[in-house]
Structures are given as structure tokens and as C-alpha cells.
C-alpha positions in Angstrom: 1.5 6.1 13.0 1.4 2.6 11.5 1.2 2.6 7.7 2.0 -0.5 5.8 2.4 -0.7 2.0 1.8 -4.2 0.5 3.9 -4.2 -2.7 5.4 -6.4 -5.3 9.0 -5.7 -6.5 8.9 -4.2 -10.0 5.3 -3.1 -9.8 5.0 0.4 -11.3 1.9 1.3 -9.2 3.7 0.1 -6.1 6.7 2.2 -6.9 4.5 5.3 -7.6 2.8 4.9 -4.2 6.1 4.4 -2.4 7.6 7.5 -4.1 4.5 9.6 -3.0 4.9 8.3 0.6 8.6 9.2 0.6 8.0 12.6 -1.0 5.6 13.5 1.8 7.9 12.1 4.6 5.3 9.5 5.6 6.8 6.8 7.8 5.7 3.4 6.5 6.7 -0.2 6.3 6.8 -2.2 3.1 5.5 -5.7 3.2 6.8 -7.4 0.0 4.5 -10.0 -1.4 5.3 -12.9 -3.7 4.8 -12.6 -7.5 2.4 -15.5 -7.9 -1.1 -14.0 -7.6 -2.4 -17.2 -5.9 0.1 -17.0 -3.0 -0.7 -13.4 -1.9 -2.8 -14.6 1.1 -1.6 -11.9 3.4 -2.9 -9.2 1.0 -6.2 -11.1 0.8 -6.5 -11.1 4.6 -6.0 -7.3 4.7 -7.9 -6.2 1.7 -10.1 -9.1 0.6 -8.2 -9.2 -2.7 -4.8 -10.2 -4.0 -3.9 -7.2 -6.1 -1.2 -4.7 -5.1 -0.5 -2.0 -4.1 -2.5 -2.0 -0.9 -2.1 0.6 1.8 -3.1 -0.1 5.4 -3.3 2.8 7.9 -3.9 1.2 11.3 -4.4 4.5 13.1 -7.4 5.4 11.0 -8.6 1.9 10.3 -8.2 2.5 6.5 -7.3 -0.1 3.9 -7.0 1.1 0.3 -6.2 -0.8 -2.9 -6.7 1.6 -5.8 -3.4 3.4 -6.6 -4.9 6.7 -7.6 -7.0 6.8 -4.4 -4.0 5.8 -2.3 -2.0 8.7 -3.7 -4.9 11.1 -3.0 -5.2 9.7 0.5 -1.5 10.2 1.2 -1.5 13.7 -0.2 -4.7 14.9 1.6 -4.6 12.9 4.8 -1.1 11.7 5.7 1.0 14.5 4.3 
């Protein structure tokens, strides 16, 4: 399973998603992005936006960018 979380250090929503992933023992990698919004090109390439958090699940070809939906996805699909 290849799950990647694109996150920004100090971002409350990113921390919440990370905690949910860990609580459900989901293996994932964190790709830390830079704070300046305009430099988050890697996030834009993945999700067509620059906001974080973004969850990418390669195995299911899923990319999600809304924290509540990411949490729901983790709890219902990945847990």
C-alpha cells in the first residue's frame, strides 16, 4: 500500500489526519511541503491545488484534499 500525506508542519488539519492514520495503523509517508503557498508545486501536481493536507492513495488511484473526507476515507476504507 502506498499512501502519501502532503502536509505542512504546524498545520492543525494535517496533524489531525496524521493522528487518524496512526490510530488506524495505516502505513504512510509524509511529504512535507514549504510554507509559502506559491511554492507548493508538488501538491498542485498531485491535487490540482496548493492547500494541505492532501492524501494520495496510489493503490486505489485516490487523491483527497478535504480533511473531513480524508478522515472518513481512512476510517472506512484504509482502517
